[in-house]
N, C-alpha and C positions, 0 to 999 in steps of 0.2 A: 262508195269512197270518192271523195272529192279531189279534183285536180286543180292545182293553182299554177299560174304562170307568173314568175317573178321577173320583171323587166328591170334590169339593173343599170341605173345611171346613164340612160341614153340622153345626154345633155350636150349643149353646144360646146362647152369647154373641152369635152372629150372627143369631139369630132374634128375633122380637118379644119384648120384655121383657128381652133380654140386654144386656150391657154395651156392645156395639158392634153394635146391632141393625141389620140390613138390612131395609128395608121389604119385607114379604111374604116374608121369608127362609124361613119355614116352608112356603111353598107349593111349594118345589122337592122336598119329600120324596116326595109321591105319584108325580110323574112319574119320579123317579129309581128308586124301588122297582119301578115297573112295567116298567123296561127292563133291570134287572140280569141277568136270565136270558138276555138276547140276546148276552152277551159271554163270551169265553173267559176273560178275566181281569178281576177287579174289584178296584180299589184305593181305599181311603178315605184321604184326608189329614186330618190333625188338627193344628191350630195348638196349640202346646204350650210356652207361655212360662214361664220362671222369673219370680217376683214382681218382680224388679228389672230386668226387660228394658229395654234402652236405648231401645226404640221407644215406651215408655210416657211420656206427658206428665208423669206423676207423678214421673218420675226426672230431670226438668229443672226446677229451681225457677223458678217464675214463668211457665212455658210453658203455653199453653192447648191442650187437646185439638184436634186437626186443624190445628194450626200445623205449621210445618216447621223442621227444623234440618239442619245439615250433619254427616254422619258420614264416616268415612274412605272409605266406598264410595259416597258421593253424598248427594243430598237424601233425607231421611227424614221422612215424615209422622209426627207424634207422636200416638199413639192413646190413647183411654181404656184403662185397664188391662183386659185381656180374655184369655180362654182361658189363665188361669194354671193351671199343672200341678196336676192332682189336684182341681180345683174342679168344681162342677156346671156352671159356665159353659163349661168346656173339654170337657165330655162331648158325645157325639153327640146330636143331637135324638132323643128317645125313640122316635119313630115311624120313624126311619131303619132299614131292614133292614141288619143288620151281618153276619149269617151268610154271605151269598154272597161276602163280601170275602175274598180270599186274603192281602191285605197291608194293614196299617194303617201309614201312613207319618207319623211325627210330625215337625213342622218348626217352626223358630223357637225351638228349645230352647237355642241359644247366646245368652247374655245380651247380647253386644256387637253382634249383627247380626240384622236382621230377615230373614224368609224368606217371600216371597209365593209364589214358584214351587214346584211340587212337585219340580222338577229341580235347582234351584240356590238357594243363599242369595242375598241381595240384592247381594252383591259380584260376582255373575255368574261366580264362579270355583269356589266351594266346592260340590261336588256332594252331592246327597242319596243317590245310589245308585239312584234310580228308573230311570234310562235303562238301566243295566246289567241290572237286574232284568227290565224289559220285554223287552229284547233276548234275554236268556237264556230267556224264556218264548215266544219266537218272535213277539212282537207287532210289527206293522207300522203299525197304525192305532189311534189313540187318540181316544176321544170324551170330552169333558169337560162336567161340569155341577156346579152348586153355588154357593158363595158366596166372594167376591163377584165378579160378572162382570168388573168394571173393575179389580180388583186380582189376587187369587190365581188366579182362573180364567184371565184374560187372560195373565198372566205365564207360567203353566204351559203354556198352549196355544202361545204363541210359542216357549218353550223346547223344547217337544215337536218343533216343526218344525225348530228349530235342531239338534236331536239326530237328525234324519232320519226322524221319524215323520210320517205323515199325520195331521193334527189337525182335529177338528170340535168346535165348541162348540154345545151345545144351549141356545139362548137362552131357550127356554120353560121350561127346567129350571134356570135360573140367575137370580139377582137381583143388582142393582148397588147400591153405596153412592151413586154419582154425586156425587162431591165436586168442586165447581167445574168441571163439564164433563168429569169423568174418564171417564164412560161413552162419550161420543162419541169421545174421544181413543183409548180402548181399542179401540173398534170399528174405527176407522181404522187403528190400529197392527196389529191382528190381521189385517185384510184385506191390508195391505201385506206382512205376513210370510207370507201364504199359508194362513192358517187359514180353514177353511170355517165360516161361521156358518149354522146350520140352525134 
């Protein structure tokens, strides 16, 4: 049985000083680097938005960052512009080991739909191809770490279970945005879905 490490969005814009900084976001890098060699497969995900992405508050006149709007696929948080394709903010944190990764999966590149999960766009129907890749590599167990615990990490972990993988989130190697109680909700949702929190 193969084991995969999914390193979620450890990018400059999610680290201190970035456009959508997660508190202590840079502190996940050391723990993640230290465990990469323990896995058969290492995948890095990368938020990769066009400049006119519809999840950006700047694309909705008068809307404040962190407010919400309705999209065809449901409620969408409107974020500050972040992880714009080709910018330094979209780059991986410079201390993150990239050489052990066999796959870099870019997500959120469709302007009309956001993509928290590494497995599906936010419509929960459009696949990224990750599940098929992991199955073809013989993976049965996925361990997730990175940014942010309550959004991209949690959604990826729950979708991993939905896709038939055993999923574990390394809480010590992840950090949360914690927007209006989103961390507590994500923890409850992950536990209910059968994700192991370690």
